[in-house]
N, C-alpha and C positions, 0 to 999 in steps of 0.2 A: 569692312569686313561685310560680305552679303549676309543678308538675314534668311535662314532657310525656313521650311516649313516641317520641319522634323517634329515640332509637337502638333501640328493640325492633322497629320494623318492619322495618329491613333486616336485621337479625340473625332474626328469624323468616321471614323471605324466603329468607335464606341458607340456615336448618335445613330448611325444606320443600324447597327445591333440591337440597341436598346428600343429603337422605333419598331422594327420587326417583331422583337419579342413581345412587347408591349400588345402591340396591334393583334398579334396572334393567339397570346396568352389571357389577355386580360377579359374576365369574365362581363364587361361592360362593353366589348368588342360589339356584341347584338345590337346596343345603341348607335353606334357609327354608323352612317349611311355610307356606301359604298363611294359616292363622290366624295365625301370628307376624307374616306382612307386614302383614295388615289391623288387628293390634293397633298397629302402628307408625304406620300411616295415620292412624288414630281419633286419637292423640293429637294428629299434628302438622296434622291437618283440623280439630281443635277452636281453634287458634289461629288459623286463617282464615275464620270464622264469625263473622258480627255478629248478637249478641243483642240485645234490648233494654235499653238502659242501667239502666233500673231494674229488670232482673231481675239483672243483673250485681251491683248496689249492694247489694240486697238479699239475696243468697244469701251463707250461710256456708260453702258448698263448692260445688264444680262438682261435680253430680252426674251420674255415669255410669250408666245403668242397662240390664238386660237382661233382656227379655220372651221368655221360653220358654227350653229348655235351653240349656246353655253350649256354643256353638259355637265359642269361642275357646280351648279346652282350658286353661283357667285363666290365658289370656293378660292378660285385663282386668284381673284382679288387682295384676299387677306395676306398673300405671299408677298405683295407690293411692298418694296423698301427693304425687304431682308435680302441678305447678300450672298452672292456665289463669285466665286474668284474673284472676291473683295469689291465687287460691283454691285448697285443696288438692283434689286429684280424690278422689272417695269413690265407691266401686264397690258397687253392690248389684244384686240379682235383683227384678224385679218380677212379678207375676202378670196384672196387668191393666193397662190404658189409664189408669184410674182412678188406681192406685197409683204410676204414673210422672207425676202432676200436676208433680212439683217437680223433676224431671228437667231436664236440660240437653240430654244428648245419649241417646237410647233405640236401643239395638240390637235389631230383632227379628229374632228367630232364626228364628221360623215365621211368615214374612207371609201365607201362605195360611190361617191361622186367622184374620185378621183382615177384617172387612168394610171394603172401601173406604168406603162411606158413612160408616161408625162413626169410623174414622180421620180421615177429612175433617171431620167434625163436630168432634172432639176438637182437631184442631190449629187449628183457628179461633179457639179460646181458649187454647192452648198452645204459646208458642214453644219447642218441642223439636226438637231436629235428629233426625231418624228415619235410621237405617242399615240396610241389607239386604244379603243376597247375592243375587246373579244378576239379569240384566236383565229377568227376567220378573215380577221385583216391584220394578219401578224406580216405579210407581204409588205404593207405600207407602213408598219411601225416597227423602230429599232425596238421600241417596247410597247407590249401589248397587255394590258391589264385585262386579266382573266378571274373569272369567278370559279373557283374549286374547293369544293366542300364546304360552301358557304362563307369561303374567305376570298379576299381578293389576293391573287398571286402576280408576280411577273413572269412573262414569258420575252426571252432576249432575242433579237434576230442580228446577229454577228456580222451575216453577209451584208446586209443594208445599212448597218454602221461602217465597216470597212469601206463601202461605197463611198459614202460622205466623209471619210477620213477622220472618223471619230472610233472610240476604243474606249472599254470600260474597265474598271478596276476589280480585280479578282474577287473583292468582297462581295460586290452586287453580283456579281455572275454566281456566288456561291446562294444567294437567299432567289433565284430565280428557279420556279420549277419547271421550266424548259427552257434549252438553248438550242435555237436553229443556228448550223452553220453555213448552211448554203439557204437555197431558195425552200419555204415552208411549204 
């Protein structure tokens, strides 16, 4: 008899909802630095992205990569060993898109240094979730972290995700403050 994930989905929804509520409603939110909030979001977001099944099955780990300088002040390293699709997270620094070929999630710390056309071409053959900071870089990130009303919010670029053959769970889209359906 095949084991199902029926119990995992409601638990994941609860975890994402709890994280969002605690980050947005907690009086201690002001004590958290934006990079801490973003790192917590990254882990939760990764549970609500649908990667191609063959990629999930063939991976030895969930590879979280950062292209450019560490804009998370070492917080990504704290995710090392946690699990996404039952695979341990491995965090590593990369220096180019070519070096990010086996990544599942790519944090682009310096999106201005990437050419839109080069990134678009690369995403056509690499199902990698790209994450950036700032709405001005939403054309390069499927998820853009933005500060709105002194809080970290999500902007989702569905067009870019579809290009990389990725999709998002409805629950993640519900917490986004803006969703781009085409080019931003």
